[in-house]
N, C-alpha and C positions, 0 to 999 in steps of 0.2 A: 504494500500500500504506500505509494509514493506521494507525489503532490496531488491536491484535490481536484483533478480534472483528468480527462483522457488524453494521454500524450499522442501527439501527431506521429512522432518517430520513435519507435521502441522495438522490442524484440518481436520477431514474426509471430503472428497469431495471438498477440497479447494487447491488441487494441481493436478498433472497430473496422479496420481495413476499408473495404468498400461496401459493407453491409448496410450502411445508412442511405445508400442511393435510392432515389424514388424514380418511378414507381417500384414497389416491391410487394411480392405476394405473401409476405410474412410479417409478424410483429417482431420487434426487437426489444430485448430485455437485458439489462446490465447486471453483471455480478462484480461487486467490489471484492477483488481477490485478496483477502487479508490473511490467508492461512499461513503465509510465510512471515508475517510481520508481528503484530501485537498479539502475543500468545499468553503471556503471564503478567506483564507489567501493566499498571493502571493507565487508562487513557481517558481524556475528556477535553476536547478542544472544539468549542462551538463555532469558532471562525472556520475551521476545516469543514464542518458539516454545512454551514451556510454557503460556502463556496462550492462544495461538491454537489449538493442536492439539485440546484437548477440545471446542471449539465445532464442529468438523467432523463430529461425530456427532450434532449437533442434529437432532431429529426423525428419528432413525434414518437419517441420511444415509450414503451408501456410502463416502465418502472425499473426497480432495481432490488437486489438483495445484497447483504453484506455478511461476511464470515465473522463471527463474534470471537472474543477471546476464549481460550480453552476449548475451541470447537473440536479439536482433535486430541484431547487429553488421552494419553495411553494408546496412541496410534499403534495399530498392529496387535493390540491386546497382549502386550508383553506381560510377563508375570510380575506380581508385586502390587502394592497399594501405596500411593503417595499423595500427600496434600501439598498445597502451595508452600506453606511454611513447614519446615522439617519437624518431625515428631518422633521421639524415641522414649525410652524408659526414664531418661533424665530430664529432657526438656520438652515441653508441649507447645510453647509460644501461644497459649490461650489468651494471653494479655494483648495479643495483636489481632485476634480473630473477631471480626465484627459482623460476621455473616453466619447464617445457618446452612445455606447451600452455596457452594463456591461461586456460582454465577452471580449471586447477589453482591459479591465483592466489586463487580464491574457495573454497578448501578448507574454511574455517570455515563458510560458508553451507551447503555440501553436508553437512558433518558434523552440524551442529545440526539441520537440517531432516530429514536422513536418520535419525539415531538417535532424536531426541526425538519424531519422528512415531510411532515404534513404541512408545516408552515415555517419555512427557513428564515422568516423575518420575525418570528416570535420574540417576545421580550425576554431579557436575561432573567427576569423573575422566575421563569420556568425552572432553572437550575439553581439560582441563588437562594430561593426559598428553601429548597432541599438542603443546600449547603449550610444555611443558617441553622436549620433544625439539627444538623449533625455536628457542626463546629462552632456555633455561636458567633461571637465577635471576631473570631479568626477566619470566618467564611471568605472574606475578600482575599486574604492571603493564600488560603488553600486553593481558591479558584485560580489565582495567578499562578500558583505552583503547578496545578493541573494543566493550565493552558501553555505554560512554558515547557513542561516536560513532554507533553503529548507529541509535538512535532519531531522529537529526536529520531524515532525509528523511521518516520516518513522521510526525513532528510537523509538518513543513511541510505535508504532504498533509492531515493531520488538521485543521489550522487554515485552510488556503487551497487549495482544490481548484478551480483554474480550468478544468480539463478532467478528467473521470473516466476517460477512455480512455488514449491514449498520445501525445497531441499536445502535451503540456507535459512538459518534463523538469526536475523540481525540483532535480536535482543541479547544473544550470548556470543555471536560470532565476531572474532576480532578483525574481520575484513580480509581473510585469506592471507597468504604469504606475501611479503612485500614485493618479491620479484614479479608476482602476477598481479598484485593489487593495482599497480600503475596502469595496467591495460584494461581493467574491468570497466565496462561501459555503464553509464548512468541509465536510469529508467526512462528519462526524457532526454534523448540524445540531441534534440533540437535546441535545448536551453542550457545544458550543462556539458562541460568538456571533461573527459577523463584526464588524469595527471599526464599521461603520455601525449594526448592530443594537445593539451595546453602548452606543454614544453615545445612540441613541434611547431605550433603556431608562432611562438615567440622567436624561435631560431630561424624560421622561414619568413619572418616578418609578415605573417598573415593576420589581418585584422579579424577580430572575433568579439562579439558581444556576449558570448556564452559565459556563464558562471564557471570560473576556474577553481582549482583546488585551494588557492589562497583565499578566495572569497568564501568557499565552503568551510574552510578551517575557521575563518573569522566568524562565520555564522554559528558554527558549533560552539566556539568559545563564548559567544554572546548568550546563547541558549543556556550553557552551563552556569554562567553567572546569574542569569535570571532565576533559574531553578533554585540555586543555593541561597540567594537572597530571600526568595519567597518562603522557602522551607525554614530558614532561620527565623523569620518574622512569625510564621505560624506556630513553630515549635515553642517560641517564647510565651505564647498565649494558651497553649493547649495542655501542657503538662502530661497527665496520665491518661488522656483519652485513648480508649481502645482503638477506635477507628484511625486516629492519627498515628498511633504506634504501628498499625498495619498498613498505613499509607506512606509514611515518611521514607521507609527503606526503598520502595519502588522509585520514588522521586530522586533519591540520592544515587541510585543505580543509573537512572537516566542522565543525571548530571555528569557522572563519570564516563558514561558511554559517549556523550557529546564531546567531552574533553579529550578522550582517547582518540576518537575519529578525527578530531582536529589535527592531532599530532600525526596520525597515520596518513592523512591527506597531504600534509606538508612533507612528510618523509617520502611518500610516493612521487611527489612532484620533484623533489631534490634528486631522487634516483633517476627519474626520467630526464632531468636536466643533465645529469652526468652522461647518460647514454647518448644524448643529443650532442653534447659539446666536449665530453672528455675531461671536464674540469673536476679535479679531485676534491676541491673544496665542497662540491655538492655532496660528496659522500660524507664529509664531516658534518654537514648540516643534517643529512639523513640520519646519521648515527645519533646526533644530539636529540632529534625529534623522537626517534625510537627509544632512546633511553628514558625520555619523559613518558612516552606511551607505556613502557613497561612498568614504571612506577604507578601510573594510573590504574593499570590492570591489576597490579598487586593490591591496590586499595579496593578495587572491585571484589577481589577474592576475599579480602579481610571483611568487607561489608556483608557479603552474601554467604560465606561458608558457615554452615551450622544453622543458618536461618532459613534459606530456601532449600528445598529438597535437592539431593544430589543427582537423582535419576529422573529429571524432568523430560518427558517425552511428548512431543506434539506433532511429530511427523516422521517420515521414513528415514530421515537423516538429520545430522546436526543436532543432537540432543545431549543431555547431561547438565553440566553446571559451568559457571564461570571459571572455576579452578581447573576444570578439564581442558580449558582453552589456553591456560597459561603457558604450556610448553611451546605453543605456536608463537606467542609473543616473544618469548626468549629466543626462539629460532630466528625471528626477524633480525634482532640485534646481532646475534652471532653471525648471521649470514653477511650482513653489511660489514662487520669487522673482518671476516674472512676475505671478502672482496677487496677491502683495503690492503690487507696483508699480501694477497696475491698480486695486486698492482705494484706494491712496494718491492716485491721480490722479482717480478718478471717484466714490469713495465706495461705500457699500454699495448694492446693488440686487437686485431680484428678477428682472427681465428687462431686457435692454438689447440694442439693435441698433447695431452700429458700421458707419457708412457712410464713414468716412474720418477725416482728422486733425481735431483740435479747433480749429475756426475761430472767430474773434471774431464776435459777434452783429452783424447788419446795423444800420446807423444812418441817421438822417434827415439829409439835407444841407439847407442853408438854404432851398431852393425847395420843401421838403417831399416831395421824391421819395426813395424808398429807394435808397441807394447799394448796388447789387447786387454791386459788386466787393468789398464788405467781408465777404461771407459767402455761404452757400448756404441758400436757403429750400426 
């Protein structure tokens, strides 16, 4: 679920193609494919719904449906039973549970899509009244936190869509390995440039109005700051509220995700710049950004480990927890450092084949015969 409209240019078969042409002998019905997006973290952005809903009548379409959070909990009927917050013989986290049935945790999602789908211009009283009943005087701050945090996953998908279906879970996925991340296309390829495309445009002096990785990183950093400020204000007023204790962790996870992907976008752009120009300083910048990214992901693990279930499954692939993804984040940094060591040892090259260790060159002995023990020919 990327930006709140149908992209003109995206992956094949994931937009409307030419199905809206008239005359047509069929009705057209939209599905907002969110199975790969918001699965476990809270969501509630009225501006998103207000922008999206009017597009579902495009070319006299008949309506839409949307995939809700937790729609595929336990995909494949794998063994075991798990709840959103981890539960064992020592810790129950009941002080964070404000629902009887898990879908009730996502009341804001249902409220906004339900009411604003019928009238996208409805007054904010629709959700603010409910927020005040739950959070009292802190309702405006909680609303701000919801609205600041909800775009995080959409912006990740908009800028970096490794899979258009449900095989990538952006709430826990660190964006793939850095060597490939730079080439991953956005969901709206007409408005956003991948890191590799952005670097090529600059090197080739091609004008582009697309949002580049630097702008994407700035956007993510701004979102992170907004979430953290709103969470701080709300937390100072709510104290021991069960619902706030069950809401705050999701928002802090979203803030860290925003900060992490800001660093990943910057690193991917720096790596792309190196491949375009050969400037070694670009690898230094990539390493610095990935070092920061690793620290952020470590904080994500600290925040989520022991709180959220370890074996969260919502699809055919990309399941588990944030700590399961930590080795990939370590690998990014190790890979960049290895690339720098390789360049320091062998210099720049276009193509190279490595057959073993760096041996000394063969030399002639006094009788003029090549000393074959000195090297390999």
